[in-house]
N, C-alpha and C positions, 0 to 999 in steps of 0.2 A: 687709540689716538684719534679715529676719525670721529669720534662723537664732539671732539672739540676743535675739529677743524683740520687744515693743510690740505687733504683731499677733498674737501667739501666744506659748506657753510656749516658752523658749529651746531648741534641741536639744542632745543632749549633743555634746561635742566631737566624738568618732568619728564620729557620724553626720554633723554638719556637714564634716567634711574629707571623707566619702565623698560628700556631694552636690556639694561644689565639683569634687572630682576626675572625678564621673560627666559633670558638666555638662562640663568640658574635654574628657573623651573622647567625646563627642557633638558636638564642635566649637564650644564657648563659649570664647572666649578673653579675653572683655571683663569683668572684676570690677570690682562698684561697691562702695564702702564708705564709711565716716566715723568721725571719731575719737568723735563723740556717739553713735555706735551701739553700745549697752550701758551705759555709755559705756566704749570702748576694747577691750571684750570681742571685738568684730567684728573689729576690725584682727587683734588676736591670733590668733583664729581663721583667718582667712584668709592670716595668714602663716604658720601652721603648714601650712595645705594647700599653699601656694605653694613649700614648700621640697619638695615630691615632684612638682613640677611644672616643666617646663622654663620659667625666667623669660624667655627670648629670644621665646616665643611667646605671653607674656602681656602685656595692655595693662590695667594697674592704675590705677583712678581712686580718690581718696579726698577727704575735703572737711575744710575748718575754719571756725571763725567762729560755729558754732552751740554755744554754752557749753552749753545745756541748755534746760529747760523751766520756766516761772514755773507757780505752781499753777493756772492756766488753762489749763494746755498750750500756751502760745505761746512760741517760741523765744526765749531771750536770746543774743544776739550781740555779736561782736567784733571788730571790723574793723582794730584797731591795728596797725603795722606790726611792732612786737615781737613780738605775740601770734601773729602769722602764722608767724614763723621758730620760735618756741616750737613752736607745733603742728605744723609741718613734721617737726621733728627728732623729737617725741614719735611721730609715725606712721610715720616710718622705722625707729626702734629697733621698735616692736610688730609691723611688719611684716617686719622682717628685711630691708630692701631698702637700696638705696643712692641709687635714684632712685625718684620717681613720675612715671609716664606723663602722666596728667592730673589735676590739681590745682584743685579747685574751691572757690570762695567759696560756703560752704554756703547763707549767708543776709546777704544785704547789711546792713550796721551804718549806720543814718540818720545816726548823729552823726559819721562818718567819710567825708570824701570819697573815692569809688572810686578817684579819681586817686593818693590817698594809699596805699591797700591795695595796689592794681595796682603802681603805681611805686617806691612805698616800700619793697616786700619780693618781691612775686612776680617782678616782672622780675629781682631779684637772684638769686634761688634759680634761676630759669631759667638766667641767664647761670652760675651756678655747678655747672650741671649735674645739679642735685638735684629738678628738675622740667623734664619736657619740654616741656607743654603746659599753659596756664591755662583755667580754666573758671570759669562763673559759673552758679549755681542760685539759680531764683526771682528773676531781676532783672528791671526794669523796662525798657522800650525805651530810655528817655533814660541809665538807668546803662548799659547794655549798649554805647549808641553812645559814652558817654564815656570808659568803661574801654576799649574796641578803639581808641581814638584814641591812647591812651598806649603800649600794647601789644595784640598781638594775641590776641584773645581767640578758642579753637579750639572750645568746645562751651558750649553752654547746655542745663544739666539743667531741665528743667520739666514738669509733669503735662499729660499728653495722651493722650486715649482717645475710645473712643466717646461718653462721657459729659463729658469736659471738653474744650471744644474754643474756648475763650474767646481763647486766644492765636494762633489762625488769621488775625485781622484785622489785626494790628500785629505781633506779635512773629515770626512766622514768616516774613514777608516781609522785615522787618529782617535778619535771621538769614541769609537768602538773599542779601541785598544785600550783607552784608559779608562772606560765606563762611563763617559759623560752623555748625558741624554741633549738630544737635538731638538730646539725649537725652532722651526722655520716660520719666518714671517713674510707675509705676502704670498701665501700658498696658492692664491686664487688670481696671482697676478696682478695686484693692486686695483681687484674689480674687472680686469679684463676678460677674465674667464669667465666672469658674470652677465659678462655682456657692456661693460663700460668702453664707452668710444666706439663700439660697435652697433649695439640696439639702441642707446644713449648718449648723448653728448657729455664732455666732460665739462663741469662748470667753469666759468673764466677766472673764478678766485682759487681754483685747484693748483695744487702743485704739480698735478698731472700734466696740465697744459705744457710744463717745459719738460718735460720727461722724454726722453730720445725714443723710448717704444711705443709713445704716444704722438710723435711728432708727425707730419703729414707723409712722407714717403714710407719711412718705417712702418707706420701704421696701417698704410694701405696692404703691404705684406703681412704683417702681422695679424690683420683680419683674415687671411685665409687659413691660419692656425686655428682661429676660432670657429670657422664653419666647419672645418674638419673634425674639431672637438664637438660639434653641435650633432653634427651626423651621429658620431659615436654614443654620446649622450641620448639622441632619440632610441638608437638601438638597446641601449640598457634600462630604458625609461625612467631616466633622471634628468635633473638639470646640468647645465654645464659645470657651474659652479661645485655642485655635489660632486661630478667627475673628476675635477681638477682635485680638488680636496681628498677623493677617495685615492688618488695616486700618489699622493703625499702620506698620507695616512698607511698605505700600502708597503712603506719603505721600510717599517720594523716598528716593532713594539718600543723602542726608544726614541720615538720621534714623535712629538705631540705639537702639531702646528698650530699657530694661532691665526685664524682666518680672518681676522679684522672685525671692525663693528660699524660698517659704513652702512646708513640707512638702507640703502639699495642691495647689502648682502645679506641682510640679517634674514629675511624672509624666505631664504633660498636655502635653508637648511632644516 
């Protein structure tokens, strides 16, 4: 997402492709995007990069259902069956692929039963070979259980990091009970644990400028967390970003974090 904006200015196409290829060369084979990133431009960028990489060695995840954002920054969602198929066809075209490895419902549509979204279309897409595995993002425990009862849910994408741990009480045990992998997003705290807003400023056009954890009073308190992590990172001879990511990775073999692709983060690993 970061390559095409929201937290920072978009990078040029050449630089974005270069970052993706360098990540692959360093052993990263799991790439995550969404039709709402850009919108659409992130999938187009990733698609161009994938043309220069071996498809059989790539696990590609994208998402549907987040139509956009309202004036307050809240997501507008759509989980209707016909919308699911239209989104999938659009993503395949932009990515230049025949199938998606992992297809997430980006946000749950509260007006459409999860069974209708999953059985109504996602299951059909798997049967047609256009999707290998189905995932959910930011879903409640009840939604996860109901969805999994009608078709296997392979992965849950949700925020998990040193400062976001509320999912540990109910969501993580449920995923392990059902055999669902966990894909934590923002494991480095949207760049905070790499020094964003502490060692360098937040760009004026960044969505982080209005994020509560990056606001003035909260930020001053959160900086103390960064400095404590910095001391621990020095002790272990690594960067703060590496330490924050290592903590998430250590939570289990069923945990596959996506650290993001912001330019200031990519050289930390």
